[in-house]
N, CA, C, O and CB atoms as a CASP TS submission, in Angstrom:
PFRMAT TS
TARGET T0000
AUTHOR 0000-0000-0000
METHOD Language model
MODEL 1
PARENT N/A
ATOM      1  N   MET     1      -2.834 -17.652 -35.384  1.00  0.00           N
ATOM      2  CA  MET     1      -2.981 -18.168 -34.050  1.00  0.00           C
ATOM      3  C   MET     1      -1.501 -17.802 -33.304  1.00  0.00           C
ATOM      4  O   MET     1      -1.347 -17.575 -32.104  1.00  0.00           O
ATOM      5  CB  MET     1      -3.355 -19.875 -34.110  1.00  0.00           C
ATOM      6  N   VAL     2      -0.569 -17.810 -34.241  1.00  0.00           N
ATOM      7  CA  VAL     2       0.908 -17.278 -33.712  1.00  0.00           C
ATOM      8  C   VAL     2       0.935 -15.687 -33.294  1.00  0.00           C
ATOM      9  O   VAL     2       1.773 -15.261 -32.499  1.00  0.00           O
ATOM     10  CB  VAL     2       2.093 -17.485 -34.999  1.00  0.00           C
ATOM     11  N   GLY     3       0.096 -14.982 -33.809  1.00  0.00           N
ATOM     12  CA  GLY     3       0.143 -13.475 -33.622  1.00  0.00           C
ATOM     13  C   GLY     3      -0.821 -13.147 -32.093  1.00  0.00           C
ATOM     14  O   GLY     3      -0.607 -12.238 -31.292  1.00  0.00           O
ATOM     15  N   SER     4      -1.743 -14.046 -32.036  1.00  0.00           N
ATOM     16  CA  SER     4      -2.445 -13.914 -30.495  1.00  0.00           C
ATOM     17  C   SER     4      -1.383 -14.495 -29.343  1.00  0.00           C
ATOM     18  O   SER     4      -1.325 -14.114 -28.174  1.00  0.00           O
ATOM     19  CB  SER     4      -4.028 -14.951 -30.398  1.00  0.00           C
ATOM     20  N   ASP     5      -0.686 -15.359 -29.883  1.00  0.00           N
ATOM     21  CA  ASP     5       0.194 -16.207 -29.124  1.00  0.00           C
ATOM     22  C   ASP     5       1.365 -14.997 -28.613  1.00  0.00           C
ATOM     23  O   ASP     5       1.647 -14.793 -27.432  1.00  0.00           O
ATOM     24  CB  ASP     5       0.848 -17.598 -30.169  1.00  0.00           C
ATOM     25  N   VAL     6       1.855 -14.393 -29.576  1.00  0.00           N
ATOM     26  CA  VAL     6       3.063 -13.277 -29.232  1.00  0.00           C
ATOM     27  C   VAL     6       2.314 -12.257 -28.295  1.00  0.00           C
ATOM     28  O   VAL     6       2.748 -12.081 -27.157  1.00  0.00           O
ATOM     29  CB  VAL     6       3.748 -12.385 -30.749  1.00  0.00           C
ATOM     30  N   THR     7       1.011 -11.465 -28.818  1.00  0.00           N
ATOM     31  CA  THR     7       0.237 -10.722 -28.123  1.00  0.00           C
ATOM     32  C   THR     7       0.060 -10.971 -26.634  1.00  0.00           C
ATOM     33  O   THR     7       0.391 -10.097 -25.833  1.00  0.00           O
ATOM     34  CB  THR     7      -0.852 -10.765 -28.721  1.00  0.00           C
ATOM     35  N   ALA     8      -0.474 -12.187 -26.215  1.00  0.00           N
ATOM     36  CA  ALA     8      -0.504 -12.598 -24.901  1.00  0.00           C
ATOM     37  C   ALA     8       0.617 -12.665 -24.278  1.00  0.00           C
ATOM     38  O   ALA     8       0.484 -12.264 -23.122  1.00  0.00           O
ATOM     39  CB  ALA     8      -1.030 -13.664 -24.760  1.00  0.00           C
ATOM     40  N   GLY     9       1.939 -13.079 -24.593  1.00  0.00           N
ATOM     41  CA  GLY     9       3.094 -13.380 -24.136  1.00  0.00           C
ATOM     42  C   GLY     9       3.397 -11.640 -23.709  1.00  0.00           C
ATOM     43  O   GLY     9       3.620 -11.233 -22.569  1.00  0.00           O
ATOM     44  N   PHE    10       3.338 -10.915 -24.794  1.00  0.00           N
ATOM     45  CA  PHE    10       3.771  -9.543 -24.673  1.00  0.00           C
ATOM     46  C   PHE    10       3.031  -8.971 -23.404  1.00  0.00           C
ATOM     47  O   PHE    10       3.703  -8.492 -22.491  1.00  0.00           O
ATOM     48  CB  PHE    10       3.442  -8.702 -26.026  1.00  0.00           C
ATOM     49  N   SER    11       1.811  -9.010 -23.342  1.00  0.00           N
ATOM     50  CA  SER    11       0.921  -8.391 -22.440  1.00  0.00           C
ATOM     51  C   SER    11       1.249  -8.892 -21.009  1.00  0.00           C
ATOM     52  O   SER    11       1.394  -8.128 -20.054  1.00  0.00           O
ATOM     53  CB  SER    11      -0.541  -8.684 -22.843  1.00  0.00           C
ATOM     54  N   LEU    12       1.382 -10.598 -20.926  1.00  0.00           N
ATOM     55  CA  LEU    12       1.893 -10.817 -19.800  1.00  0.00           C
ATOM     56  C   LEU    12       3.019 -10.583 -19.010  1.00  0.00           C
ATOM     57  O   LEU    12       3.114 -10.547 -17.784  1.00  0.00           O
ATOM     58  CB  LEU    12       1.830 -11.571 -19.802  1.00  0.00           C
ATOM     59  N   GLY    13       4.132 -10.379 -20.164  1.00  0.00           N
ATOM     60  CA  GLY    13       5.651  -9.515 -19.831  1.00  0.00           C
ATOM     61  C   GLY    13       5.359  -8.003 -19.296  1.00  0.00           C
ATOM     62  O   GLY    13       6.070  -7.334 -18.547  1.00  0.00           O
ATOM     63  N   LEU    14       4.354  -7.721 -19.777  1.00  0.00           N
ATOM     64  CA  LEU    14       4.441  -6.153 -19.835  1.00  0.00           C
ATOM     65  C   LEU    14       3.702  -5.943 -18.248  1.00  0.00           C
ATOM     66  O   LEU    14       3.962  -5.029 -17.466  1.00  0.00           O
ATOM     67  CB  LEU    14       3.433  -5.320 -21.412  1.00  0.00           C
ATOM     68  N   THR    15       2.915  -6.839 -18.078  1.00  0.00           N
ATOM     69  CA  THR    15       2.028  -6.667 -16.747  1.00  0.00           C
ATOM     70  C   THR    15       2.840  -6.956 -15.604  1.00  0.00           C
ATOM     71  O   THR    15       2.681  -6.322 -14.561  1.00  0.00           O
ATOM     72  CB  THR    15       0.746  -7.633 -16.677  1.00  0.00           C
ATOM     73  N   ALA    16       3.934  -8.111 -15.744  1.00  0.00           N
ATOM     74  CA  ALA    16       4.854  -8.374 -14.800  1.00  0.00           C
ATOM     75  C   ALA    16       5.660  -7.390 -14.554  1.00  0.00           C
ATOM     76  O   ALA    16       5.910  -7.130 -13.377  1.00  0.00           O
ATOM     77  CB  ALA    16       5.521  -9.368 -15.048  1.00  0.00           C
ATOM     78  N   LEU    17       6.283  -6.573 -15.674  1.00  0.00           N
ATOM     79  CA  LEU    17       7.119  -5.756 -15.394  1.00  0.00           C
ATOM     80  C   LEU    17       6.731  -4.416 -14.545  1.00  0.00           C
ATOM     81  O   LEU    17       7.356  -3.917 -13.609  1.00  0.00           O
ATOM     82  CB  LEU    17       7.619  -5.539 -16.532  1.00  0.00           C
ATOM     83  N   LEU    18       5.359  -3.928 -15.227  1.00  0.00           N
ATOM     84  CA  LEU    18       4.736  -2.622 -14.603  1.00  0.00           C
ATOM     85  C   LEU    18       4.165  -3.049 -13.278  1.00  0.00           C
ATOM     86  O   LEU    18       4.155  -2.152 -12.436  1.00  0.00           O
ATOM     87  CB  LEU    18       3.527  -1.922 -15.555  1.00  0.00           C
ATOM     88  N   TYR    19       3.689  -4.209 -12.903  1.00  0.00           N
ATOM     89  CA  TYR    19       2.838  -4.468 -11.602  1.00  0.00           C
ATOM     90  C   TYR    19       3.376  -3.878  -9.994  1.00  0.00           C
ATOM     91  O   TYR    19       2.606  -3.526  -9.100  1.00  0.00           O
ATOM     92  CB  TYR    19       2.755  -6.140 -11.522  1.00  0.00           C
ATOM     93  N   PRO    20       4.881  -3.883  -9.917  1.00  0.00           N
ATOM     94  CA  PRO    20       5.665  -3.180  -9.071  1.00  0.00           C
ATOM     95  C   PRO    20       5.159  -1.606  -8.766  1.00  0.00           C
ATOM     96  O   PRO    20       5.122  -1.040  -7.673  1.00  0.00           O
ATOM     97  CB  PRO    20       7.034  -3.243  -9.682  1.00  0.00           C
ATOM     98  N   MET    21       4.809  -1.121  -9.989  1.00  0.00           N
ATOM     99  CA  MET    21       4.883   0.230 -10.332  1.00  0.00           C
ATOM    100  C   MET    21       3.182   0.518  -9.467  1.00  0.00           C
ATOM    101  O   MET    21       2.887   1.407  -8.669  1.00  0.00           O
ATOM    102  CB  MET    21       5.105   0.540 -12.347  1.00  0.00           C
ATOM    103  N   ILE    22       2.648  -0.185  -9.807  1.00  0.00           N
ATOM    104  CA  ILE    22       1.190   0.308  -9.247  1.00  0.00           C
ATOM    105  C   ILE    22       1.157   0.235  -7.621  1.00  0.00           C
ATOM    106  O   ILE    22       1.682  -0.671  -6.973  1.00  0.00           O
ATOM    107  CB  ILE    22      -0.110  -0.742  -9.879  1.00  0.00           C
ATOM    108  N   PRO    23       0.453   1.338  -7.073  1.00  0.00           N
ATOM    109  CA  PRO    23       0.318   1.414  -5.868  1.00  0.00           C
ATOM    110  C   PRO    23      -0.561   0.225  -5.186  1.00  0.00           C
ATOM    111  O   PRO    23      -1.577  -0.239  -5.705  1.00  0.00           O
ATOM    112  CB  PRO    23      -0.149   2.663  -5.685  1.00  0.00           C
ATOM    113  N   GLN    24      -0.075  -0.149  -4.083  1.00  0.00           N
ATOM    114  CA  GLN    24      -0.625  -1.433  -3.490  1.00  0.00           C
ATOM    115  C   GLN    24      -1.740  -1.126  -2.464  1.00  0.00           C
ATOM    116  O   GLN    24      -2.073  -2.073  -1.752  1.00  0.00           O
ATOM    117  CB  GLN    24       0.539  -2.271  -2.774  1.00  0.00           C
ATOM    118  N   THR    25      -2.497   0.304  -2.244  1.00  0.00           N
ATOM    119  CA  THR    25      -3.718   0.398  -1.594  1.00  0.00           C
ATOM    120  C   THR    25      -4.458   1.539  -2.460  1.00  0.00           C
ATOM    121  O   THR    25      -4.009   2.275  -3.338  1.00  0.00           O
ATOM    122  CB  THR    25      -3.532   0.732   0.014  1.00  0.00           C
ATOM    123  N   PHE    26      -5.707   1.433  -1.924  1.00  0.00           N
ATOM    124  CA  PHE    26      -6.712   2.376  -2.901  1.00  0.00           C
ATOM    125  C   PHE    26      -6.818   3.939  -2.325  1.00  0.00           C
ATOM    126  O   PHE    26      -7.540   4.735  -2.926  1.00  0.00           O
ATOM    127  CB  PHE    26      -8.433   1.668  -2.911  1.00  0.00           C
ATOM    128  N   THR    27      -6.166   4.302  -1.287  1.00  0.00           N
ATOM    129  CA  THR    27      -6.047   5.603  -1.189  1.00  0.00           C
ATOM    130  C   THR    27      -4.468   6.091  -1.168  1.00  0.00           C
ATOM    131  O   THR    27      -3.630   5.268  -0.799  1.00  0.00           O
ATOM    132  CB  THR    27      -6.820   5.989   0.018  1.00  0.00           C
ATOM    133  N   PRO    28      -4.113   7.217  -1.500  1.00  0.00           N
ATOM    134  CA  PRO    28      -3.041   7.725  -1.201  1.00  0.00           C
ATOM    135  C   PRO    28      -2.203   7.816   0.516  1.00  0.00           C
ATOM    136  O   PRO    28      -2.977   7.930   1.467  1.00  0.00           O
ATOM    137  CB  PRO    28      -3.377   8.890  -1.768  1.00  0.00           C
ATOM    138  N   ALA    29      -1.036   7.775   0.750  1.00  0.00           N
ATOM    139  CA  ALA    29      -0.494   7.531   1.770  1.00  0.00           C
ATOM    140  C   ALA    29      -1.017   9.011   2.724  1.00  0.00           C
ATOM    141  O   ALA    29      -1.313   9.001   3.919  1.00  0.00           O
ATOM    142  CB  ALA    29       1.112   7.203   1.441  1.00  0.00           C
ATOM    143  N   GLU    30      -1.019   9.974   1.990  1.00  0.00           N
ATOM    144  CA  GLU    30      -1.219  11.136   2.983  1.00  0.00           C
ATOM    145  C   GLU    30      -2.787  11.453   3.267  1.00  0.00           C
ATOM    146  O   GLU    30      -3.149  12.567   3.646  1.00  0.00           O
ATOM    147  CB  GLU    30      -0.495  12.498   2.369  1.00  0.00           C
ATOM    148  N   ASP    31      -3.828  10.201   3.016  1.00  0.00           N
ATOM    149  CA  ASP    31      -5.061  10.448   3.243  1.00  0.00           C
ATOM    150  C   ASP    31      -5.381   9.232   4.204  1.00  0.00           C
ATOM    151  O   ASP    31      -6.485   9.203   4.748  1.00  0.00           O
ATOM    152  CB  ASP    31      -5.889  10.597   1.933  1.00  0.00           C
ATOM    153  N   ARG    32      -4.436   8.205   4.439  1.00  0.00           N
ATOM    154  CA  ARG    32      -4.702   7.195   5.470  1.00  0.00           C
ATOM    155  C   ARG    32      -4.916   7.629   6.659  1.00  0.00           C
ATOM    156  O   ARG    32      -4.056   8.366   7.142  1.00  0.00           O
ATOM    157  CB  ARG    32      -3.777   6.330   5.607  1.00  0.00           C
ATOM    158  N   GLY    33      -5.891   7.357   7.304  1.00  0.00           N
ATOM    159  CA  GLY    33      -6.100   7.503   8.873  1.00  0.00           C
ATOM    160  C   GLY    33      -6.704   8.686   9.097  1.00  0.00           C
ATOM    161  O   GLY    33      -6.619   9.284  10.170  1.00  0.00           O
ATOM    162  N   GLU    34      -7.226   9.014   8.287  1.00  0.00           N
ATOM    163  CA  GLU    34      -8.532  10.571   8.526  1.00  0.00           C
ATOM    164  C   GLU    34      -9.692   9.911   7.760  1.00  0.00           C
ATOM    165  O   GLU    34      -9.797   9.203   6.758  1.00  0.00           O
ATOM    166  CB  GLU    34      -8.043  12.557   7.521  1.00  0.00           C
ATOM    167  N   PHE    35     -10.649  10.543   8.820  1.00  0.00           N
ATOM    168  CA  PHE    35     -11.773  10.458   8.260  1.00  0.00           C
ATOM    169  C   PHE    35     -12.641  11.619   8.928  1.00  0.00           C
ATOM    170  O   PHE    35     -12.201  12.114   9.966  1.00  0.00           O
ATOM    171  CB  PHE    35     -12.288   9.061   8.385  1.00  0.00           C
ATOM    172  N   ILE    36     -13.868  12.095   8.391  1.00  0.00           N
ATOM    173  CA  ILE    36     -14.827  13.057   8.696  1.00  0.00           C
ATOM    174  C   ILE    36     -16.146  12.566   8.852  1.00  0.00           C
ATOM    175  O   ILE    36     -16.789  12.086   7.918  1.00  0.00           O
ATOM    176  CB  ILE    36     -14.833  14.016   7.771  1.00  0.00           C
ATOM    177  N   VAL    37     -16.538  12.669   9.943  1.00  0.00           N
ATOM    178  CA  VAL    37     -17.709  12.364  10.671  1.00  0.00           C
ATOM    179  C   VAL    37     -18.865  13.315  10.041  1.00  0.00           C
ATOM    180  O   VAL    37     -18.714  14.533  10.135  1.00  0.00           O
ATOM    181  CB  VAL    37     -17.456  12.597  12.281  1.00  0.00           C
ATOM    182  N   ILE    38     -20.103  12.746   9.353  1.00  0.00           N
ATOM    183  CA  ILE    38     -21.260  13.674   9.375  1.00  0.00           C
ATOM    184  C   ILE    38     -22.410  13.462   9.935  1.00  0.00           C
ATOM    185  O   ILE    38     -23.189  12.578   9.577  1.00  0.00           O
ATOM    186  CB  ILE    38     -21.601  13.953   8.319  1.00  0.00           C
ATOM    187  N   VAL    39     -22.553  14.057  10.624  1.00  0.00           N
ATOM    188  CA  VAL    39     -23.882  14.021  11.938  1.00  0.00           C
ATOM    189  C   VAL    39     -24.995  14.389  11.118  1.00  0.00           C
ATOM    190  O   VAL    39     -24.825  15.367  10.391  1.00  0.00           O
ATOM    191  CB  VAL    39     -23.771  15.290  13.436  1.00  0.00           C
ATOM    192  N   LYS    40     -26.186  13.759  11.085  1.00  0.00           N
ATOM    193  CA  LYS    40     -27.512  14.252  10.744  1.00  0.00           C
ATOM    194  C   LYS    40     -28.414  14.015  11.703  1.00  0.00           C
ATOM    195  O   LYS    40     -28.673  12.831  11.918  1.00  0.00           O
ATOM    196  CB  LYS    40     -28.006  13.739   9.589  1.00  0.00           C
ATOM    197  N   GLY    41     -28.938  14.799  12.309  1.00  0.00           N
ATOM    198  CA  GLY    41     -29.865  14.835  13.579  1.00  0.00           C
ATOM    199  C   GLY    41     -31.431  14.423  13.084  1.00  0.00           C
ATOM    200  O   GLY    41     -31.620  14.642  11.888  1.00  0.00           O
ATOM    201  N   PRO    42     -32.600  13.851  13.834  1.00  0.00           N
ATOM    202  CA  PRO    42     -33.673  13.978  13.537  1.00  0.00           C
ATOM    203  C   PRO    42     -34.316  14.940  12.884  1.00  0.00           C
ATOM    204  O   PRO    42     -34.075  16.087  13.259  1.00  0.00           O
ATOM    205  CB  PRO    42     -34.054  13.826  14.275  1.00  0.00           C
ATOM    206  N   GLU    43     -35.392  14.726  11.632  1.00  0.00           N
ATOM    207  CA  GLU    43     -36.208  15.687  11.511  1.00  0.00           C
ATOM    208  C   GLU    43     -36.578  16.629  12.530  1.00  0.00           C
ATOM    209  O   GLU    43     -36.923  16.234  13.644  1.00  0.00           O
ATOM    210  CB  GLU    43     -37.110  15.213  11.132  1.00  0.00           C
ATOM    211  N   GLY    44     -36.524  17.984  12.195  1.00  0.00           N
ATOM    212  CA  GLY    44     -37.325  18.958  13.104  1.00  0.00           C
ATOM    213  C   GLY    44     -36.221  19.037  14.529  1.00  0.00           C
ATOM    214  O   GLY    44     -36.752  19.403  15.578  1.00  0.00           O
ATOM    215  N   ALA    45     -35.061  18.777  14.554  1.00  0.00           N
ATOM    216  CA  ALA    45     -34.244  18.705  15.684  1.00  0.00           C
ATOM    217  C   ALA    45     -33.547  20.438  15.693  1.00  0.00           C
ATOM    218  O   ALA    45     -33.083  20.924  14.662  1.00  0.00           O
ATOM    219  CB  ALA    45     -33.016  17.273  15.468  1.00  0.00           C
ATOM    220  N   ASN    46     -33.578  21.127  16.889  1.00  0.00           N
ATOM    221  CA  ASN    46     -33.450  22.299  16.802  1.00  0.00           C
ATOM    222  C   ASN    46     -31.922  22.061  17.307  1.00  0.00           C
ATOM    223  O   ASN    46     -31.330  21.001  17.513  1.00  0.00           O
ATOM    224  CB  ASN    46     -34.537  23.209  17.541  1.00  0.00           C
ATOM    225  N   TYR    47     -31.471  23.462  17.441  1.00  0.00           N
ATOM    226  CA  TYR    47     -29.906  23.745  17.670  1.00  0.00           C
ATOM    227  C   TYR    47     -29.551  23.038  18.733  1.00  0.00           C
ATOM    228  O   TYR    47     -28.639  22.211  18.738  1.00  0.00           O
ATOM    229  CB  TYR    47     -29.479  25.210  17.929  1.00  0.00           C
ATOM    230  N   ASP    48     -30.423  23.405  19.905  1.00  0.00           N
ATOM    231  CA  ASP    48     -29.833  23.184  21.248  1.00  0.00           C
ATOM    232  C   ASP    48     -29.830  21.421  21.203  1.00  0.00           C
ATOM    233  O   ASP    48     -28.763  20.926  21.565  1.00  0.00           O
ATOM    234  CB  ASP    48     -30.884  23.994  22.642  1.00  0.00           C
ATOM    235  N   SER    49     -30.709  20.640  20.873  1.00  0.00           N
ATOM    236  CA  SER    49     -30.594  19.124  20.923  1.00  0.00           C
ATOM    237  C   SER    49     -29.271  18.854  19.954  1.00  0.00           C
ATOM    238  O   SER    49     -28.313  18.136  20.241  1.00  0.00           O
ATOM    239  CB  SER    49     -32.108  18.306  20.326  1.00  0.00           C
ATOM    240  N   MET    50     -29.426  19.455  18.989  1.00  0.00           N
ATOM    241  CA  MET    50     -28.097  19.117  18.039  1.00  0.00           C
ATOM    242  C   MET    50     -26.711  19.319  18.822  1.00  0.00           C
ATOM    243  O   MET    50     -25.759  18.539  18.816  1.00  0.00           O
ATOM    244  CB  MET    50     -28.049  20.189  16.648  1.00  0.00           C
ATOM    245  N   GLU    51     -26.807  20.460  19.450  1.00  0.00           N
ATOM    246  CA  GLU    51     -25.200  20.807  20.332  1.00  0.00           C
ATOM    247  C   GLU    51     -25.223  19.722  21.334  1.00  0.00           C
ATOM    248  O   GLU    51     -24.237  19.012  21.532  1.00  0.00           O
ATOM    249  CB  GLU    51     -25.035  22.541  21.303  1.00  0.00           C
ATOM    250  N   GLN    52     -26.400  19.580  22.004  1.00  0.00           N
ATOM    251  CA  GLN    52     -26.078  18.224  22.895  1.00  0.00           C
ATOM    252  C   GLN    52     -25.734  17.304  22.783  1.00  0.00           C
ATOM    253  O   GLN    52     -25.032  16.717  23.606  1.00  0.00           O
ATOM    254  CB  GLN    52     -26.648  17.751  23.362  1.00  0.00           C
ATOM    255  N   SER    53     -26.322  16.630  21.146  1.00  0.00           N
ATOM    256  CA  SER    53     -25.727  15.366  21.172  1.00  0.00           C
ATOM    257  C   SER    53     -24.056  15.541  20.171  1.00  0.00           C
ATOM    258  O   SER    53     -23.388  14.542  19.903  1.00  0.00           O
ATOM    259  CB  SER    53     -27.028  14.181  20.437  1.00  0.00           C
ATOM    260  N   MET    54     -23.647  16.904  19.762  1.00  0.00           N
ATOM    261  CA  MET    54     -22.480  16.801  19.513  1.00  0.00           C
ATOM    262  C   MET    54     -21.347  16.946  20.846  1.00  0.00           C
ATOM    263  O   MET    54     -20.118  16.893  20.787  1.00  0.00           O
ATOM    264  CB  MET    54     -22.371  17.736  18.485  1.00  0.00           C
ATOM    265  N   LEU    55     -22.029  17.099  21.777  1.00  0.00           N
ATOM    266  CA  LEU    55     -21.285  17.312  22.870  1.00  0.00           C
ATOM    267  C   LEU    55     -20.927  15.922  23.530  1.00  0.00           C
ATOM    268  O   LEU    55     -19.814  15.695  24.005  1.00  0.00           O
ATOM    269  CB  LEU    55     -22.023  18.242  23.780  1.00  0.00           C
ATOM    270  N   GLN    56     -21.857  15.105  23.522  1.00  0.00           N
ATOM    271  CA  GLN    56     -22.140  13.610  23.812  1.00  0.00           C
ATOM    272  C   GLN    56     -20.760  12.915  23.164  1.00  0.00           C
ATOM    273  O   GLN    56     -19.891  12.246  23.723  1.00  0.00           O
ATOM    274  CB  GLN    56     -23.729  13.010  23.010  1.00  0.00           C
ATOM    275  N   LEU    57     -20.902  13.354  21.702  1.00  0.00           N
ATOM    276  CA  LEU    57     -19.955  12.814  20.645  1.00  0.00           C
ATOM    277  C   LEU    57     -18.735  12.898  21.301  1.00  0.00           C
ATOM    278  O   LEU    57     -18.060  11.992  21.789  1.00  0.00           O
ATOM    279  CB  LEU    57     -19.921  13.575  19.260  1.00  0.00           C
ATOM    280  N   GLU    58     -18.470  14.460  21.240  1.00  0.00           N
ATOM    281  CA  GLU    58     -17.070  15.058  21.914  1.00  0.00           C
ATOM    282  C   GLU    58     -16.592  14.109  23.169  1.00  0.00           C
ATOM    283  O   GLU    58     -15.473  13.616  23.318  1.00  0.00           O
ATOM    284  CB  GLU    58     -17.343  16.747  22.560  1.00  0.00           C
ATOM    285  N   ALA    59     -17.499  14.009  23.854  1.00  0.00           N
ATOM    286  CA  ALA    59     -16.868  13.445  25.297  1.00  0.00           C
ATOM    287  C   ALA    59     -16.386  12.038  25.024  1.00  0.00           C
ATOM    288  O   ALA    59     -15.424  11.467  25.539  1.00  0.00           O
ATOM    289  CB  ALA    59     -18.044  13.379  26.624  1.00  0.00           C
ATOM    290  N   LYS    60     -17.331  11.536  24.015  1.00  0.00           N
ATOM    291  CA  LYS    60     -16.471  10.143  23.784  1.00  0.00           C
ATOM    292  C   LYS    60     -15.282   9.879  23.005  1.00  0.00           C
ATOM    293  O   LYS    60     -14.652   8.822  23.038  1.00  0.00           O
ATOM    294  CB  LYS    60     -17.222   9.266  23.241  1.00  0.00           C
ATOM    295  N   LEU    61     -14.980  10.992  22.235  1.00  0.00           N
ATOM    296  CA  LEU    61     -13.899  11.096  21.587  1.00  0.00           C
ATOM    297  C   LEU    61     -12.656  11.438  21.987  1.00  0.00           C
ATOM    298  O   LEU    61     -11.593  10.932  21.628  1.00  0.00           O
ATOM    299  CB  LEU    61     -14.110  11.693  20.862  1.00  0.00           C
ATOM    300  N   LEU    62     -12.929  12.754  23.120  1.00  0.00           N
ATOM    301  CA  LEU    62     -11.820  13.278  23.813  1.00  0.00           C
ATOM    302  C   LEU    62     -11.044  12.431  24.213  1.00  0.00           C
ATOM    303  O   LEU    62      -9.873  12.596  23.874  1.00  0.00           O
ATOM    304  CB  LEU    62     -12.074  13.980  24.774  1.00  0.00           C
ATOM    305  N   PRO    63     -11.363  11.258  25.044  1.00  0.00           N
ATOM    306  CA  PRO    63     -10.445  10.505  25.979  1.00  0.00           C
ATOM    307  C   PRO    63      -9.239   9.827  25.035  1.00  0.00           C
ATOM    308  O   PRO    63      -8.227   9.300  25.496  1.00  0.00           O
ATOM    309  CB  PRO    63     -11.359   9.282  26.856  1.00  0.00           C
ATOM    310  N   HIS    64      -9.482   9.921  23.976  1.00  0.00           N
ATOM    311  CA  HIS    64      -8.628   9.182  22.667  1.00  0.00           C
ATOM    312  C   HIS    64      -7.710  10.118  21.912  1.00  0.00           C
ATOM    313  O   HIS    64      -6.935   9.754  21.028  1.00  0.00           O
ATOM    314  CB  HIS    64      -9.678   8.579  21.471  1.00  0.00           C
ATOM    315  N   LEU    65      -7.912  11.670  22.452  1.00  0.00           N
ATOM    316  CA  LEU    65      -7.033  12.633  22.155  1.00  0.00           C
ATOM    317  C   LEU    65      -5.658  12.357  22.650  1.00  0.00           C
ATOM    318  O   LEU    65      -5.574  12.048  23.839  1.00  0.00           O
ATOM    319  CB  LEU    65      -7.508  13.820  22.630  1.00  0.00           C
ATOM    320  N   GLY    66      -4.573  12.414  21.951  1.00  0.00           N
ATOM    321  CA  GLY    66      -3.210  12.300  22.289  1.00  0.00           C
ATOM    322  C   GLY    66      -2.765  10.698  23.171  1.00  0.00           C
ATOM    323  O   GLY    66      -1.931  10.491  24.053  1.00  0.00           O
ATOM    324  N   GLN    67      -3.725   9.778  22.476  1.00  0.00           N
ATOM    325  CA  GLN    67      -3.286   8.605  22.882  1.00  0.00           C
ATOM    326  C   GLN    67      -2.940   7.614  21.663  1.00  0.00           C
ATOM    327  O   GLN    67      -2.988   6.391  21.795  1.00  0.00           O
ATOM    328  CB  GLN    67      -4.292   8.082  23.789  1.00  0.00           C
ATOM    329  N   GLY    68      -2.600   8.235  20.503  1.00  0.00           N
ATOM    330  CA  GLY    68      -2.141   7.754  19.892  1.00  0.00           C
ATOM    331  C   GLY    68      -3.315   7.343  18.664  1.00  0.00           C
ATOM    332  O   GLY    68      -3.025   6.762  17.619  1.00  0.00           O
ATOM    333  N   VAL    69      -4.386   7.690  18.970  1.00  0.00           N
ATOM    334  CA  VAL    69      -5.759   7.120  18.279  1.00  0.00           C
ATOM    335  C   VAL    69      -6.352   8.568  17.501  1.00  0.00           C
ATOM    336  O   VAL    69      -6.611   8.419  16.306  1.00  0.00           O
ATOM    337  CB  VAL    69      -7.060   6.398  19.662  1.00  0.00           C
ATOM    338  N   LEU    70      -6.523   9.590  17.933  1.00  0.00           N
ATOM    339  CA  LEU    70      -6.663  11.134  17.480  1.00  0.00           C
ATOM    340  C   LEU    70      -5.484  12.005  17.858  1.00  0.00           C
ATOM    341  O   LEU    70      -4.949  12.093  18.963  1.00  0.00           O
ATOM    342  CB  LEU    70      -7.948  11.820  18.150  1.00  0.00           C
ATOM    343  N   LYS    71      -5.120  12.755  16.508  1.00  0.00           N
ATOM    344  CA  LYS    71      -4.458  13.755  16.582  1.00  0.00           C
ATOM    345  C   LYS    71      -5.034  15.050  17.117  1.00  0.00           C
ATOM    346  O   LYS    71      -4.512  15.677  18.039  1.00  0.00           O
ATOM    347  CB  LYS    71      -4.027  13.853  15.499  1.00  0.00           C
ATOM    348  N   TYR    72      -6.112  15.405  16.501  1.00  0.00           N
ATOM    349  CA  TYR    72      -7.199  16.707  16.807  1.00  0.00           C
ATOM    350  C   TYR    72      -8.542  16.203  16.482  1.00  0.00           C
ATOM    351  O   TYR    72      -8.966  15.184  15.937  1.00  0.00           O
ATOM    352  CB  TYR    72      -6.933  18.164  15.819  1.00  0.00           C
ATOM    353  N   LEU    73      -9.156  17.421  17.079  1.00  0.00           N
ATOM    354  CA  LEU    73     -10.659  16.996  17.209  1.00  0.00           C
ATOM    355  C   LEU    73     -11.479  17.857  16.776  1.00  0.00           C
ATOM    356  O   LEU    73     -12.689  17.636  16.824  1.00  0.00           O
ATOM    357  CB  LEU    73     -11.111  16.732  18.474  1.00  0.00           C
TER
END
């Protein structure tokens, strides 16, 4: 019983010492704020209809460029 108490105390103390070293986010700082958009068109969509869809998406995103929301598009 004494051995398990010592082990538990050691584990708790080690956890308390190492906890500040663990990153507090799930993603590294250099990856935050970035995302990739993958667009999938309906089955059988041709190039012209996909291009039209991408132009509509771009038109919705362009107003945010340079406003602190998007850095590049």
